[in-house]
C-alpha positions as CSV (number, residue, x, y, z in Angstrom):
1,M,105.0,105.2,96.2
2,K,101.8,103.1,95.9
3,N,103.6,100.1,97.5
4,I,104.8,102.2,100.4
5,L,101.2,103.5,101.1
6,F,99.8,99.9,100.9
7,T,102.6,98.8,103.3
8,Q,101.5,101.4,105.8
9,K,97.8,100.3,105.5
10,V,98.6,96.6,106.3
11,K,100.9,97.3,109.3
12,K,98.0,96.6,111.7
13,Y,97.6,93.1,110.2
14,Q,101.1,91.9,111.1
15,G,101.1,88.1,111.7
16,K,97.8,87.6,109.9
17,Y,96.6,86.8,106.5
18,I,94.7,89.4,104.4
19,A,92.4,89.1,101.5
20,V,92.9,91.9,99.0
21,V,90.8,93.4,96.1
22,K,91.9,96.4,94.2
23,D,94.5,97.4,96.9
24,K,91.9,97.2,99.6
25,V,92.0,94.8,102.5
26,I,88.6,93.1,102.5
27,A,89.2,90.6,105.4
28,S,91.9,89.2,107.6
29,G,92.3,86.0,109.5
30,K,94.7,83.8,111.5
31,D,95.2,81.6,108.4
32,A,94.7,82.0,104.6
33,K,91.4,79.9,104.5
34,E,89.8,82.1,107.2
35,A,90.7,85.3,105.4
36,F,89.5,83.9,102.1
37,D,86.2,82.7,103.5
38,L,85.5,86.0,105.3
39,A,86.3,87.9,102.1
40,N,83.9,85.7,100.1
41,K,81.1,86.5,102.6
42,V,81.8,90.2,102.3
43,L,82.2,90.2,98.5
44,G,79.4,87.9,97.4
45,N,80.1,86.9,93.8
46,K,83.2,89.2,93.3
47,K,86.5,87.5,93.2
48,V,89.2,87.8,95.8
49,E,92.4,88.9,94.0
50,G,94.8,87.4,96.5
51,V,95.4,86.3,100.1
52,Y,98.7,87.3,101.5
53,Y,100.6,86.8,104.8
54,V,101.7,90.1,106.5
55,P,104.9,89.2,108.3
56,Q,105.8,90.5,111.8
57,K,109.0,92.4,112.3
58,K,110.5,89.3,113.9
59,D,109.6,87.2,110.8
60,F,111.5,89.7,108.6
61,F,114.5,89.6,110.9
62,I,114.6,85.8,110.8
63,A,114.3,85.8,107.0
64,L,117.1,88.3,106.7
65,C,119.4,86.3,109.0
66,V,118.8,83.1,107.0
67,F,119.4,84.9,103.7
68,H,122.6,86.4,105.1
69,T,123.9,83.0,106.2
70,I,123.1,81.3,102.9
71,K,124.7,84.0,100.9
């Protein structure tokens, strides 16, 4: 259930990278470095737990098609 709620939170970031700390989106950017740098400015000396790409619906469809053809 927690993953479903988090998925709903990040929908608005489709096609961007997000920096996450304790299941909260701290910053977003067009690339991983931008999201990481913005998060470091916000957090100060706290650590960013991860930077993730939030795929767009079309990205998921492409990945699904490629997986289906490989299988």
